[in-house]
C-alpha positions in Angstrom: 220.2 146.5 -71.5 221.9 144.3 -74.1 222.3 147.3 -76.4 223.5 149.3 -73.4 226.2 146.8 -72.7 227.3 146.8 -76.4 227.5 150.6 -76.2 229.8 150.4 -73.1 232.0 147.8 -74.9 232.4 150.2 -77.9 233.1 153.2 -75.7 235.8 151.3 -73.8 237.5 150.1 -77.0 237.7 153.7 -78.2 238.5 155.6 -75.0 240.2 153.4 -72.4 244.0 152.9 -72.9 243.9 149.4 -71.3 240.9 148.2 -73.3 242.3 149.6 -76.5 245.5 147.6 -76.3 243.8 144.2 -75.8 244.0 141.6 -78.6 242.2 138.2 -79.1 245.2 136.5 -77.6 245.3 138.7 -74.5 241.6 138.2 -73.9 241.7 134.4 -74.0 243.0 134.0 -70.4 240.5 136.6 -69.2 237.7 134.6 -70.8 238.9 131.4 -69.1 239.2 133.2 -65.8 235.6 134.4 -66.1 234.4 130.9 -66.9 236.0 129.5 -63.8 234.8 132.4 -61.6 231.2 131.9 -62.9 231.5 128.1 -62.3 232.6 128.7 -58.7 229.7 131.1 -58.2 227.2 128.6 -59.6 228.7 125.9 -57.3 228.3 128.2 -54.2 224.8 129.0 -55.3 224.9 132.6 -54.1 222.6 134.8 -56.2 224.6 138.0 -55.9 227.9 136.3 -57.0 226.1 134.5 -59.9 224.7 137.8 -61.2 228.1 139.5 -61.0 230.1 136.7 -62.5 227.5 136.0 -65.3 227.7 139.7 -66.2 231.5 139.6 -66.3 231.3 136.5 -68.5 228.9 138.1 -70.9 230.9 141.3 -71.0 234.2 139.5 -71.9 232.4 137.5 -74.6 231.1 140.7 -76.2 234.4 142.5 -75.7 236.1 139.7 -77.6 233.4 139.9 -80.3 234.2 143.6 -80.7 237.9 143.0 -81.0 237.4 140.3 -83.6 235.1 142.6 -85.6 237.9 145.3 -85.6 240.8 142.9 -86.3 239.2 140.2 -88.5 236.0 141.6 -89.8 233.9 139.1 -87.9 230.6 140.9 -87.2 228.6 140.1 -84.1 225.4 140.0 -86.2 226.9 137.3 -88.4 228.0 135.3 -85.4 224.5 135.5 -83.9 222.8 134.7 -87.2 225.0 131.6 -87.6 224.3 130.4 -84.1 220.5 130.8 -84.5 220.7 128.9 -87.7 222.7 126.1 -86.2 220.4 125.7 -83.1 217.3 125.6 -85.3 218.9 122.9 -87.5 219.9 120.8 -84.5 216.5 121.0 -82.8 214.3 119.5 -85.6 211.9 118.3 -82.8 211.2 122.0 -82.1 211.6 123.6 -85.5 210.7 120.6 -87.7 208.6 117.4 -87.8 211.0 115.0 -85.9 209.6 113.4 -82.8 211.7 112.5 -79.7 210.8 110.7 -76.5 213.5 111.9 -74.2 216.8 113.8 -73.8 218.9 110.9 -75.0 217.1 110.9 -78.4 217.7 114.7 -78.7 221.5 114.1 -78.3 221.5 111.2 -80.8 219.7 113.4 -83.3 222.3 116.1 -82.6 225.1 113.7 -83.4 223.5 112.5 -86.6 223.0 116.0 -87.8 226.6 116.9 -87.1 227.8 113.9 -88.9 225.7 114.8 -92.0 227.5 118.2 -91.9 230.8 116.4 -92.5 232.2 116.5 -89.0 233.9 113.1 -89.3 234.5 111.8 -85.8 232.0 112.2 -83.0 235.1 113.2 -80.9 236.0 116.0 -83.3 235.7 119.3 -81.4 236.5 118.0 -78.0 238.8 120.8 -76.7 242.4 119.6 -76.2 242.9 122.3 -73.6 240.1 121.1 -71.3 241.2 119.8 -67.8 241.8 116.1 -68.2 238.8 115.0 -66.0 236.4 117.2 -67.9 237.9 116.1 -71.2 237.5 112.4 -70.3 233.8 112.9 -69.2 233.0 114.8 -72.5 234.6 112.0 -74.6 232.5 109.4 -72.8 229.3 111.5 -73.1 229.9 111.8 -76.9 230.4 108.0 -77.2 227.2 107.4 -75.2 225.2 109.4 -77.8 225.9 106.7 -80.4 225.4 103.8 -77.9 229.0 103.0 -77.1 228.6 102.9 -73.3 228.3 100.6 -70.3 224.8 99.6 -69.2 225.2 100.9 -65.7 227.5 101.8 -62.8 227.8 98.2 -61.6 229.5 97.3 -64.9 231.8 100.3 -64.7 232.7 99.4 -61.1 233.9 96.0 -62.4 236.0 97.8 -65.0 237.5 100.0 -62.3 238.4 96.8 -60.4 239.9 95.3 -63.6 242.0 98.4 -64.2 243.2 98.3 -60.5 244.3 94.7 -61.0 246.2 95.5 -64.2 247.9 98.4 -62.4 248.9 96.0 -59.5 250.4 93.5 -62.0 252.6 96.3 -63.4 253.6 97.4 -60.0 254.5 93.8 -59.0 256.8 93.3 -62.0 260.5 93.0 -61.1 262.3 96.3 -61.1 265.0 97.3 -63.4 267.7 98.4 -61.0 265.7 100.5 -58.4 263.1 101.6 -60.9 259.7 100.2 -62.0 258.6 100.5 -65.6 257.2 104.0 -65.4 255.7 104.2 -68.8 253.5 101.1 -68.3 252.5 102.1 -64.8 251.6 105.6 -66.1 249.5 104.0 -68.9 247.6 101.8 -66.4 247.0 104.7 -64.0 245.6 106.6 -66.9 243.2 103.8 -67.7 242.2 103.6 -64.1 241.5 107.3 -63.9 239.4 107.1 -67.2 237.4 104.3 -65.7 236.8 106.2 -62.5 235.5 109.2 -64.5 233.2 106.8 -66.3 231.9 105.6 -62.9 231.3 109.2 -61.9 229.4 109.9 -65.1 227.2 106.8 -64.6 226.4 108.0 -61.0 225.5 111.5 -62.3 228.5 113.0 -60.5 230.7 115.6 -62.2 234.2 114.2 -61.9 236.0 117.6 -61.9 233.7 118.9 -59.2 234.0 115.8 -57.1 237.8 115.9 -57.1 237.7 119.7 -56.3 235.4 118.9 -53.3 237.8 116.2 -52.2 240.7 118.6 -52.5 238.9 121.2 -50.4 237.9 118.7 -47.8 241.4 117.3 -47.5 242.9 120.8 -47.3 240.5 121.8 -44.5 241.2 118.6 -42.5 245.0 118.9 -43.0 244.8 122.5 -41.9 243.3 121.3 -38.6 246.1 118.9 -38.2 248.6 121.7 -38.7 246.9 123.8 -36.1 247.0 121.1 -33.5 250.7 120.7 -33.7 251.3 124.4 -34.1 249.5 125.0 -30.8 252.0 122.5 -29.3 254.9 124.5 -30.8 256.0 121.5 -32.9 257.3 121.4 -36.5 255.0 119.2 -38.6 258.0 117.6 -40.3 259.3 116.4 -37.0 256.0 114.7 -35.9 255.9 110.9 -36.4 253.4 109.8 -39.1 251.5 107.6 -36.6 250.8 110.7 -34.4 249.7 112.8 -37.4 247.4 110.0 -38.5 245.8 109.8 -35.0 245.1 113.5 -35.1 243.8 113.2 -38.7 241.4 110.5 -37.6 240.1 112.7 -34.8 239.6 115.5 -37.3 237.6 113.3 -39.5 235.3 112.5 -36.6 234.9 116.2 -35.9 236.9 116.1 -32.7 239.5 118.8 -31.8 242.3 118.1 -29.5 
């Protein structure tokens, strides 16, 4: 079936007007969309959706490979050959005589091999376009591979408390006119967010997924609040905060007015 999919890709590039006009740049957002759609399907765990979205993801990857072959002479067989070579080199415990005891040692070997290949920094290659939470978690995971990490979640929780205290100190500083020093507050907020991502990682929680779940939960609850006052024929902007808060608390408890 892999060969059949490649055949479809080649036919579409030759015969479909829309597919023929695509370029590497025009395919980039499509590839990102498919990654997010596949990620959502995996989160939902529905087999049919996973099969469909994984297929779309593979198609767009092969479609991009075909365009790059046409435009830049990058052949798919060379890409596959290079990938196979890299994976074998970075798994010497499978394709060599290296012994490992656990997954952490596999990652440390991976980093040592990459360093020998002249990578420079262990943080080289962290995509700048990643969402900030994912980027922070990836940076922290890379540092963990070389032993630069907290010992456990309790230590990270203390760091979170420390960053909250530093933020509070900045917020308590005298204002200049009617403004607080935004640059320093922004910096301390960034440090606090980075520490919270570290806590997520140590608790084996994906920070990006956790925040998305929180967004979804908040949106559902707020939607219930909106419905309550809509049934009363009241504009939400005219409802006192205390009254909205009371309905919010009822919604959290699963009650409906």
